[in-house]
C-alpha positions in Angstrom: -7.6 -37.5 -10.7 -7.8 -39.4 -7.1 -8.2 -38.2 -3.6 -4.9 -39.7 -2.6 -3.1 -38.0 -5.6 -4.2 -34.8 -5.0 -3.3 -34.8 -1.0 0.2 -34.1 -1.4 -0.2 -31.1 -3.5 -3.0 -29.8 -1.1 -0.9 -30.2 2.0 1.8 -28.3 0.3 -0.4 -25.6 -0.6 -1.9 -25.3 2.7 2.0 -25.0 4.1 2.9 -22.9 1.8 0.3 -19.9 3.2 0.4 -20.2 6.0 4.6 -19.9 5.8 3.1 -17.0 4.3 1.3 -15.6 6.5 3.2 -16.1 9.4 6.2 -14.8 7.8 4.1 -11.4 7.7 2.5 -11.8 11.4 6.7 -11.9 12.7 6.8 -8.7 10.4 4.0 -7.0 11.8 5.8 -7.9 15.3 9.5 -6.5 14.7 8.6 -3.9 12.6 7.3 -2.0 15.7 4.4 0.1 13.8 1.2 0.4 14.6 -1.3 -1.7 11.6 -2.6 1.3 9.5 -6.4 1.9 9.0 -8.1 2.9 12.7 -5.2 3.4 14.7 -2.4 5.0 11.6 -4.9 6.4 9.4 -7.0 10.0 10.0 -9.4 10.2 12.6 -12.2 8.4 12.5 -15.1 9.3 14.9 -18.1 7.4 15.9 -22.1 8.5 14.8 -22.3 10.7 17.4 -19.5 12.7 16.3 -17.0 11.4 19.1 -13.5 10.6 18.0 -12.1 7.3 18.4 -8.9 5.9 18.6 -6.3 2.8 19.3 -5.3 3.1 22.9 -3.5 -0.1 22.6 -1.3 0.9 20.5 2.2 1.5 22.1 3.2 4.1 19.3 0.3 6.6 18.7 1.9 9.0 20.8 5.6 9.2 19.1 2.9 9.7 16.0 1.6 12.2 17.6 -2.3 11.5 17.6 
């Protein structure tokens, strides 16, 4: 196979990945929830013991954290 016949397959695959990532991003934006991990999960502490928080999450107060 040469590159010219493989190019459409590569472009369709790349387009499918971009569409999937875009759909996940839109779903995250419209769900109105914080991302899980250090923002929505258990408390995370710095090496010196001070708690770290996700202050930019608009739903943090609603979830009681």
